[in-house]
N, C-alpha and C positions, 0 to 999 in steps of 0.2 A: 580569508574571510575578514580578518581585522583590517586588511588593506582596503577592502571595499567599504567598510564602515567609515574609514578616514575620508575616502573619496566622496561619499554621500554627505558627510558633515561639511566638507569644503563647498560642495555644490549648494547646500542649504544656506551657507553664509551669504551667497550671492542672491539666492532666491528662496527665502524661508517658507514661502507659501506655495511652492510647486508640489502639487498633490502626488504626481507620479513618483517624484523623488522621495517624498515622505513615505509613500507606501513601500518602495524598494528598501529604504532605510529601515523601516519597521521590520521587514522580512529579514534583513541582515542581523539586526539586533535580536530577533527571535532565535535565529540560528546560533547566535553567540550566547544564548540563554540569559540575555539581559531583558527579562520579561517586563519589568516595571517600566523601563524606558521605552520598550517597544510599544507597550500599551499607550503611553502618552503620545507617541508618534502617530499611531493608528487613529487615536481619538482626534488629534489635530487634523489629520487628513480628512476624516469624515465630517469634522466641523466645517472645513473649507468646501468639501463636496460630499454632501450626504448620499449621493447616488454613485459613489465611486465603488465599482464592483470588487476590484482587487483588494481594496482596503477592508471592505466588509468580510471578504473571504479570509484574508490574513488575520484580521482581528478574531474571527470565529475560530481559526486554528489555534490561536494563542489562548483563547478562553477555554477551549476544549482541553488543552494541555493542563490547564489549571483545575480541571474538573468542573468547570462552570458550563455544563453541557446544555442547559436550557438557554442560557445567553448565547452560547455558540450557535445553537440551532436558529435563533432569531436572526443572527447575522448571515448565516448561510441562506436562510429563507429570503431575507431582504435582497441579497445579491442575486438570487434567482428570480425575484420579482422584476429586477432591472434587466437582467440578461438570463433568460430561461435556459440557454444553451451553454452557459459558462461551465467549462469542463471541471475545473478544480472544485468549484462550489457544489456541483452535482455529486462528484466523487465523495467529498467530505461529508455532505449531508447524508449520502447513502451509508457511509461508515457509521455515522452517528445513529442513524435509524437501526442499523444492525445491532449496535451495542444496546439499544433500548428494547431489543426483541421485536422489531417490526420489519421482518424480512420482505414482506410483500411490498410495503412502501419503499423500502430500500431498493428493491429491484427496479422500480420505476425510474429512479434517479441514475442507477447504473446504465440503464438502457439509453437514456437521454445522453449521458456522457459518452457512451460508446458510439452513438450516432454522430456526435460532434467530433469525436477523435477515435476513429476505428483502428488506428495504428498504435494505440497505447497498450503496450504489453501489461502495464500495471493495472489498467482497467479490466482487461480480459482476465487477468489472474485473480483479482479480487471478486469479480463476478463469478468466475468458476468456483471459487471457494464458497461463496454464498449458495450456489446451486448444489454443490457437493454436500454441504452441511444438511441440506434438506432432501437428500437422496435423489436429486434430479440428475442422474448420471449422464444422460445423453447430452443435455445442455452443458453440463460441466466439462465433459470431454471436448466438446466443440471449442469452448473458450480456453481450456488448457492448451489445446493445439494451436489456437491463434496466438496465445501468449508466447509459446515456445517457437512458433514460426518467426515472430518478431524479435524475440530475444532467446536464441537457441542455447546460450551459455548460462541461462538462469538455473543454477543448481537447485534452489529451493522449489522452483516450479516443476522441474523434473521429478523431484522427490515427492511433492504433494500429488502430482498426477499419478505417480506409481502407487501411492497409498490408496488413492481412489480406485484405481484399476484392481488392486489386490482385494480391496474391500468387497468388490462386486464379482470376484472370482475370475477376473481376466489376468491370470498369473503370468502368462507368457509376455503380454504387453507390459505388465508391471515390471517384470524382470528387465526388459529392454530399457525402460525409463530409469530404473535404479542404476543400471550399468552406465547409462549416459551421464547420470549425475556423478558417479564415481570416477568416470573418465575425466570429468571436469575438475573434480575435487576428491581425490582418493581418501581424504580424511574426513569427509562429511558424515558426522555422527548419525544424523537422521536417516540418511540413505543406507549406511552400513547396517544400522539396527533394523530398518525395514526390510532390507535385502536378506538379512539373517532370518528374520521371521518368515519370509517367503520361502526360503530354502527349507526351513524346518517344516513348514506346512506341506511341502512337496516330498518330505521324507528324506531329504538329503542332509542328514544330521551331521556328518563329518564336515561337509562344506559350510554348513550353518555355524558350527562351532568355530571354525577358522574366522569367519566374518565377525562373529560376536567378539572374538579376541581382539580383532582389529578395532572394532567399535569401542571396546573398553579403553584402548590406548588413547582415543580421542574424546572420551566422555567429558573430561575436564574442560576441553575447549568449547564444548557445547553449552556450558553453563555461563 
């Protein structure tokens, strides 16, 4: 990542007003946690091109990280005025609306993002989480399945899907998902813990105790 920073700095020596390069440079600085410098770069990019979608989105992400959620929302909204189908801006705005307790509004932006990028496992997963939180099991299952079809080695997705299935009484399917998660990562605390709970609910106390002991060995890694 530091090598990329150096490359962008060299490129900007030759063309300091190239907006695309400035935006990419701001993104690298953000990832390096050089937030003050990244903010200066994003501001410069937007001064040169007030309609640059990627810079509005990137600056919004930075502001959100700093807890300036209102300002972040303004930049996401501006990006979407310019390009209503911009995937990352739709996703980020949806997440922001979720945090603000506006799930119905958030859903609108998830749907737009998924229409623009239906092969994004991340989008399917986050949308599934939103639906699951509000008890919409059918829709949540559909999107968990899509996420896992696209990224079958996503341990967290298998674990979360298993929790949803267990919550609504689909124990056999939940067990399948926990086992898949543990095949991929035998030390995954969340899956071990959830699988133990599931076995306990089924009355398989000896097996549950074994799983809980395994989970305890990996508890520290989960924090």
